[in-house]
Residue, then its C-alpha position, 0 to 999 in steps of 0.5 A: x401681061x398682068x391683064x392676060x393672067x387675070x383673064x386666064x384665071x377668070x376663064x378657069x374660074x368660070x369653067x369650074x363654076x360650070x362643072x357638073x356637081x352632085x345632086x343629093x343633100x348629103x350630110x356635112x361634118x363639123x371640125x369638132x366631129x372630125x377631130x373626135x372621130x380622128x381621135x377614135x380611129x388613131x387610138x384603134x390603130x395603136x390598139x390593133x398594132x400593139x395587139x398584133x405585135x405582141x402576138x408576133x413576139x409571144x409566138x417567137x419567144x419559144x422558138x428563140x429560146x428552144x433553139x439557142x443551143x443551135x445558134x452561134x449568136x446568143x443573148x439573155x432574156x427574162x421574157x418581158x418588155x417595158x415601155x413608157x409614153x416616151x416610146x411614142x412620137x410626140x404627136x402620138x402620145x395623147x392617143x397612146x396614153x388614152x388607148x394603151x394607158x402608158x404614162x411617165x412611168x416605166x411599166x411592164x409591156x408584156x410577159x411571155x408565158x413560161x418565161x423567167x418573168x412569168x415564173x417570177x410573178x411579174x405582171x403586165x402594167x407593173x411599174x419598174x422602180x429599181x434595177x440592180x440597185x439603180x432607181x428608175x424615176x418617172x419621166x424621161x430621165x427614168x426612161x433613159x436610165x432603164x434603157x441604158x441599163x439594158x443596152x448591151x446587158x451581158x449578165x445572166x440575171x438581174x434584181x428589181x423592185x416593182x410596184x403593183x398598185x400600192x404594193x412593192x415587191x422584189x424579184x431576182x430573175x435568172x435569164x434564159x438564153x435565146x438566139x440573138x436576132x431581133x424580131x420586129x413587126x412592120x404593121x405598115x407593110x400589108x404585103x404577104x412577106x417576111x424577111x431576115x437580114x442577118x440581124x433581124x427577123x421582120x414580119x409584115x402585117x400581111x403575112x401575120x394576117x395570112x398566117x391565121x393561127x400561131x403554129x403557122x406564124x411560128x413556121x414563118x418566124x422559124x423559116x426566117x430565123x433559119x436564114x439568119x442562123x445559116x448566115x444566108x444574108x452574108x452568103x448572098x453578099x459574098x456571092x454578089x461580090x464574087x460575081x461582080x469581081x468576075x464581071x469587073x475583069x471582063x469589063x477591063x478586058x473589053x476596055x483593054x482590047x476593044x478600047x470601049x467603055x462598056x459602063x461596067x455592064x459585066x460588073x453589074x451582070x456578074x453581081x446580079x448573077x452572084x446575088x441569085x446564085x443558090x437562092x433557091x437552095x437557101x430557101x429550101x435549107x431555110x424550110x428544112x432547118x426551120x421545121x426543126x426549129x418549130x418542132x424543138x419549140x413545141x409547135x405543130x409542124x404538120x400544118x406547114x406543108x399545107x401553108x404552101x398549098x394555101x400560098x399557091x392559091x393566094x398567088x394563083x399559078x405563079x407559085x406552082x410552076x414558076x421557080x425564080x428566087x424561091x422553090x415552087x410551092x409544089x416542091x416546098x410541099x413535098x420537101x416539107x412532108x419529107x422533113x416532117x417524116x424525118x423528124x417523126x422518125x427521129x422522135x420515135x427513135x429518141x434521136x436528137x432533133x438536129x438537121x442532117x449534115x451534108x458531106x461537109x460539116x456545119x460551119x454556122x450551126x454550133x458543132x459541139x452537139x451530139x449528132x446521130x451517127 
């Protein structure tokens, strides 16, 4: 048997030797050259991802702050972020330290324009030394200390000591209120997509690059925020449960009267129908409320209808005439133009920039606001 295996391997090797090969003298590369270029490219990846994520966070900040009065879930923010080398995986740290200049100190990662942190004079790369009287030492211990302080932080202000080069300075910051939904950037996702799950707004790299300017990106973020504020994720789950329950009843009927186990086919079918129930209307509502969120944050809402014309050209004719879980791009363009005119009319009249209610009162947007009668 061993002789047979040896013969088979030899035959395979002889065939490989006889395979056609290349005919030009291209350059080979050494292990050291590969290692050097790999380092350069890994550092480039981190740099680009960081630059893109900061753009997402910067554009989102005014939307989250300006619309806090409309959000039932709010949190406090100073408009800055921190980081250290311990925010990176162990194999990424050497590249992060070289390209992003992180180290064992807790440093300021970003400061949003017009935020309490910016007004307080805090700058990127300042080192956090003390927070509310607690010392932030360098190393993993300091990294854990500051994260524990700000985890579920409920106060509306904080005092801190920062170090900038050889200078030490103190700040007392009063926080802004913002909508309490995390904004995340997925730089590994190249799809032209964004989504909201009731807790987060997630922006994929594909749509970040598709949204060429900050105003368009703001429209995408505002749309997803509207999904969260209008509790669409919860409503979708509720509808799916209702559909599954109705299907379950039918499954029981089939088993009871026909003595046939259908494998829960009606439960799954009902769940699917419930999952898609009103999904188009929810997208329309997110477009409508999202445009108000944009305007309230100071972004140019006139470009959003044209965003859907651009999306139609990206998806060929699929978005134009096919309505699935989303409205067609044609409907979205027309409806957004009408919403834009509605907002302009309210601005001219000096009326509150609040979405119009239907016959039932809002159950999710704060209702203690003055609506136009």
